[in-house]
C-alpha positions in Angstrom: -27.3 34.1 -67.1 -28.9 30.7 -67.6 -27.0 27.6 -66.6 -26.8 24.7 -69.1 -27.8 21.3 -67.7 -26.5 18.2 -69.4 -29.1 15.4 -69.0 -27.1 12.2 -69.4 -29.3 9.2 -70.4 -29.4 5.8 -72.0 -26.4 3.7 -71.0 -25.0 0.2 -71.3 -27.6 -1.0 -68.8 -30.6 -3.3 -68.6 -32.6 -0.2 -67.6 -31.8 1.7 -70.8 -35.4 2.2 -71.8 -36.3 3.4 -68.3 -33.6 6.0 -68.6 -35.1 7.3 -71.9 -38.5 7.9 -70.1 -36.8 9.6 -67.2 -34.7 11.9 -69.4 -37.7 12.9 -71.5 -39.7 13.8 -68.4 -36.9 15.8 -66.8 -36.3 17.6 -70.1 -39.9 18.7 -70.4 -40.4 19.6 -66.7 -37.2 21.6 -66.1 -37.6 25.3 -65.6 -36.5 26.7 -68.9 -36.6 30.2 -67.6 -33.6 29.3 -65.4 -31.9 26.5 -67.5 -31.0 25.5 -71.0 -30.9 21.8 -71.6 -28.2 19.7 -73.4 -29.1 16.1 -74.1 -26.1 13.7 -73.9 -26.9 10.1 -74.8 -24.9 7.0 -74.0 -25.8 4.1 -76.4 -26.0 0.5 -75.5 -22.3 -0.1 -76.4 -21.2 2.7 -74.0 -20.5 5.2 -76.8 -21.2 8.9 -75.9 -23.5 10.6 -78.4 -24.8 14.1 -79.1 -27.7 15.0 -81.4 -29.2 18.5 -81.7 -32.2 17.3 -83.8 -34.9 16.7 -81.2 -38.2 18.3 -80.2 -38.0 21.0 -77.6 -41.4 20.2 -76.3 -43.1 16.9 -75.4 -39.9 15.0 -75.9 -40.2 11.2 -76.1 -36.8 9.6 -76.4 -38.3 6.2 -76.5 -40.1 6.9 -79.8 -37.2 8.6 -81.7 -33.8 7.2 -82.6 -31.6 9.8 -80.9 -28.5 7.7 -81.5 -28.9 7.0 -85.2 -28.0 10.5 -86.4 -25.9 11.5 -83.5 -22.2 12.5 -83.4 -19.8 10.5 -81.3 -18.3 12.8 -78.7 -16.0 12.7 -75.7 -16.1 14.8 -72.5 -13.5 17.4 -71.6 -13.5 19.9 -68.8 -12.3 23.5 -68.6 -12.7 25.7 -65.6 -15.4 23.4 -64.1 -17.5 23.4 -67.3 -18.1 20.3 -69.5 -17.3 20.5 -73.2 -18.5 17.9 -75.8 -15.8 17.4 -78.4 -16.7 15.8 -81.8 -14.4 12.8 -82.2 -14.2 13.2 -86.0 -13.4 16.9 -86.2 -11.9 17.2 -82.7 -13.8 20.5 -82.1 -16.0 21.5 -79.2 -19.6 21.5 -80.3 -21.5 22.0 -77.0 -21.0 22.6 -73.3 -22.9 22.4 -70.0 -22.4 23.6 -66.4 -24.1 20.8 -64.4 -24.6 17.1 -65.2 -27.9 15.5 -64.5 -27.1 11.7 -64.9 -30.2 9.7 -65.2 -28.7 6.4 -66.4 -30.3 3.8 -64.1 -28.5 0.6 -63.2 -25.0 -0.6 -64.2 -22.5 1.9 -65.5 -24.7 4.8 -64.4 -25.9 4.3 -60.8 -23.0 2.4 -59.5 -20.3 5.1 -59.2 -18.9 4.6 -62.7 -20.5 7.7 -64.2 -20.0 9.7 -61.0 -16.3 9.0 -61.1 -16.0 10.4 -64.6 -17.8 13.7 -63.6 -15.8 14.0 -60.4 -12.4 13.4 -62.1 -13.4 16.2 -64.6 -14.6 18.5 -61.7 -18.1 18.8 -63.2 -20.9 19.2 -60.7 -23.5 16.4 -61.0 -26.9 15.6 -59.5 -27.1 12.7 -57.0 -24.8 10.6 -54.8 -21.0 10.7 -55.0 -18.9 7.7 -56.0 -19.0 5.9 -52.7 -22.7 6.3 -52.0 -23.6 5.2 -55.5 -21.5 2.1 -55.4 -22.5 0.8 -52.0 -26.2 1.5 -52.6 -26.1 -0.3 -55.9 -24.8 -3.5 -54.3 -27.6 -5.1 -52.4 -25.2 -7.3 -50.4 -23.1 -4.4 -49.3 -26.2 -2.3 -48.5 -27.6 -5.0 -46.2 -24.3 -5.6 -44.4 -23.9 -1.8 -43.7 -27.5 -1.5 -42.5 -27.3 -4.7 -40.3 -24.1 -3.4 -38.7 -25.9 -0.1 -38.0 -28.8 -2.0 -36.3 -31.3 -1.1 -39.0 -33.8 -3.9 -39.4 -33.5 -5.8 -42.7 -34.7 -9.1 -44.2 -32.5 -12.1 -43.6 -30.3 -13.0 -46.6 -27.6 -15.3 -48.1 -25.0 -14.0 -50.6 -23.8 -16.4 -53.3 -21.0 -15.9 -55.9 -21.3 -17.6 -59.2 -18.2 -19.7 -58.6 -19.8 -21.1 -55.4 -23.1 -21.8 -57.0 -22.8 -25.6 -56.9 -22.1 -25.6 -53.1 -25.5 -24.2 -52.3 -28.0 -26.7 -50.8 -31.7 -25.9 -51.1 -32.6 -27.4 -47.8 -30.1 -25.2 -46.0 -31.5 -22.1 -47.7 -35.1 -22.9 -46.6 -33.9 -23.7 -43.1 -32.5 -20.2 -42.8 -35.0 -18.2 -44.9 -38.2 -20.2 -45.1 -40.4 -20.6 -48.2 -41.1 -18.6 -50.4 -38.0 -16.5 -50.8 -36.6 -14.1 -53.5 -33.5 -14.5 -55.6 -31.9 -11.3 -56.9 -28.8 -10.1 -58.8 -26.9 -7.9 -56.4 -26.3 -5.1 -58.9 -29.4 -4.4 -60.9 -32.4 -2.2 -60.4 -36.0 -2.0 -61.4 -36.5 -5.7 -60.4 -34.4 -6.9 -63.3 -33.5 -10.6 -62.9 -35.6 -10.9 -59.7 -37.6 -14.1 -59.1 -39.7 -15.6 -56.4 -38.8 -19.2 -55.5 -41.3 -21.6 -53.9 -39.7 -25.0 -54.3 -36.4 -26.6 -55.4 -37.1 -26.5 -59.1 -38.0 -22.8 -59.1 -35.0 -22.0 -56.9 -32.5 -23.3 -59.4 -34.3 -21.6 -62.3 -34.3 -18.3 -60.3 -30.5 -18.7 -59.6 -29.7 -19.2 -63.3 -31.8 -16.1 -64.2 -30.1 -13.9 -61.5 -26.7 -15.1 -62.6 -27.4 -13.9 -66.1 -27.2 -10.3 -64.8 -24.5 -10.5 -62.1 -21.7 -12.7 -60.7 -23.1 -12.2 -57.2 -26.7 -12.8 -56.2 -28.8 -12.3 -53.1 -31.2 -14.9 -51.7 -33.6 -13.1 -49.5 -36.3 -13.8 -47.0 -39.8 -13.0 -48.3 -41.5 -10.3 -46.1 -45.3 -10.3 -46.2 -46.6 -6.7 -45.8 -47.1 -3.3 -47.3 -44.4 -2.0 -49.7 -43.7 1.6 -48.6 -41.4 4.3 -50.0 -39.9 7.5 -48.8 -38.1 10.1 -51.0 -35.1 11.9 -49.5 -33.7 15.2 -50.7 -30.6 17.0 -49.5 -26.9 16.9 -48.7 -25.8 17.4 -45.1 -29.3 18.2 -43.9 -31.6 16.0 -45.9 -35.4 16.1 -45.8 -38.0 13.3 -46.1 -41.2 13.3 -48.1 -44.5 11.9 -47.1 -44.6 8.1 -47.1 -46.2 6.4 -50.1 -47.4 2.8 -50.7 -46.9 0.6 -53.8 -49.8 -1.7 -54.4 -48.8 -4.1 -57.2 -51.4 -6.3 -58.9 -48.8 -9.0 -59.6 -47.2 -11.2 -56.9 -44.5 -8.7 -56.5 -43.3 -5.4 -58.0 -41.7 -6.6 -61.3 -40.1 -4.7 -64.1 -43.2 -5.2 -66.3 -45.4 -4.0 -63.5 -43.3 -0.9 -63.0 -42.9 0.2 -66.6 -44.9 -1.9 -69.2 -48.3 -2.6 -67.6 -50.2 0.7 -67.0 -52.7 -1.1 -64.7 -50.0 -3.2 -63.0 -49.6 -1.0 -60.0 -51.5 1.4 -57.8 -50.0 4.0 -55.5 -51.4 5.3 -52.3 -49.9 8.7 -51.4 -49.8 9.2 -48.5 -49.8 5.6 -47.4 -52.7 4.4 -45.3 -50.8 3.4 -42.2 -51.2 4.1 -38.5 -50.7 7.8 -37.8 -47.6 7.3 -35.5 -45.6 5.4 -38.2 -44.9 8.1 -40.9 -42.6 10.1 -38.7 -40.8 7.0 -37.5 -40.2 5.8 -41.1 -39.1 9.3 -42.2 -36.5 9.5 -39.4 -35.2 6.0 -40.3 -35.1 6.9 -44.0 -32.9 10.0 -43.2 -30.7 7.9 -40.9 -30.3 5.3 -43.7 -29.5 8.0 -46.2 -26.7 9.3 -44.0 -25.3 5.8 -43.2 -25.2 5.0 -46.9 -23.3 8.2 -47.8 -26.1 9.5 -50.0 -26.2 13.1 -51.4 -28.7 15.0 -53.6 -31.5 12.4 -53.6 -32.4 8.8 -52.9 -35.5 6.8 -52.3 -35.6 4.5 -49.3 -37.9 1.5 -49.5 -39.5 -0.4 -46.6 -41.7 -3.4 -46.0 -44.3 -3.0 -43.2 -45.6 -6.2 -41.6 -49.1 -6.6 -40.3 -47.8 -6.1 -36.7 -46.4 -2.7 -37.7 -42.8 -3.9 -37.5 -40.7 -3.0 -40.6 -37.5 -3.7 -42.5 -35.6 -1.5 -44.9 -35.5 -3.2 -48.3 -33.2 -1.1 -50.4 -31.9 2.4 -51.2 -32.2 3.8 -54.8 -29.8 6.7 -55.5 -31.1 7.4 -59.0 -34.8 6.8 -58.7 -36.9 6.8 -61.9 -38.4 10.0 -63.2 -40.8 8.1 -65.5 -44.6 8.8 -65.4 -45.1 5.8 -63.1 -42.2 6.6 -60.8 -42.7 7.3 -57.1 -39.9 9.7 -56.3 -41.3 12.8 -57.9 -44.9 11.9 -56.9 -43.9 11.8 -53.3 -42.4 15.2 -53.4 -45.4 16.6 -55.3 -47.6 15.3 -52.5 -45.2 17.0 -50.0 -45.6 20.3 -51.7 -42.7 20.4 -54.1 -43.5 20.7 -57.8 -41.7 18.6 -60.4 -39.9 21.7 -61.8 -39.0 22.9 -58.3 -37.7 19.4 -57.4 -35.3 19.5 -60.5 -34.2 23.0 -59.6 -33.4 21.9 -56.0 -31.4 18.9 -57.2 -29.3 21.1 -59.5 -28.7 23.5 -56.6 -27.6 20.6 -54.4 -25.2 19.4 -57.0 -23.5 22.8 -57.2 -23.5 23.1 -53.4 -21.7 19.8 -53.0 -19.1 20.5 -55.7 -18.4 23.9 -54.0 -18.0 22.2 -50.6 -15.6 19.6 -52.1 -13.5 22.2 -53.8 -12.8 23.8 -50.4 -10.9 20.7 -49.4 -7.2 20.9 -49.5 -5.2 18.9 -52.1 -1.8 20.1 -50.8 0.1 18.2 -48.1 2.8 20.9 -47.4 
């Protein structure tokens, strides 16, 4: 009997549009001999929506208004299966067995959505609550990696209420020039700026604080931008190493998703032959340190002298046409459809393992 997969997309996030592309691609690539698909949207206000009127082939959620004619629903769980209940009629109108959340950024990648599924005992693809939360926060990520002796770029963390105490000269004394200013809890380079002088520094801070109350000021690393895809639970595997070659100064949101010529990819990366294995082993180590499950993408910077730093960990990497995660696995011999099937299997495996844990004290 086919399992029903609930692809959960959209969300109250700055990366809403990215999610629409990812969900469309997963919908079209999933093995429909094994799975039926239920599309469950979350609109920009956080409302859960269900709409059965969509194309079964070549879906493009970015070009249709899925939300306009949808019904508002809420989630219920019975015997480990999710049920969508129409809020108006209070009747169940659809159900699914496994959730595939693909809401990038806030309220989707930060443990919020994962907490909903876990409290309802619904298996879901990707990292659990803890792994999602700590990987989403760039400050916490860096502290955990630093304490585990993983090389990272130097950084300063600033809270909005302490903004006025920050002195530009002290920043450049520690980090040099240029440097980057980033919101701690966004993805896809949203709110990220490169600062080269005092004026651009304060502009960059204002921009970053539009998206988060906590920002990261980070040393600029000159070198290749490398990525490694990880797949698995207790025994994760690493893909080949790929390189991002942006045509802009750095890998911006526009470069990633809006400019078709804005980035080139080299898969596998053209790096010394002894480095891929080292980076793969470090990526797996980072994956375990950060409590990841299911999937993640580990990003590196490789300097000219072949030393490297870990930049960040993405627990819900994009599945858009330009996204690296699926491309890395395809280059490693895993098809798009097989990758999705493996991720669903890992979600079921992890839920089964968790259900063996005792909830009784006496």
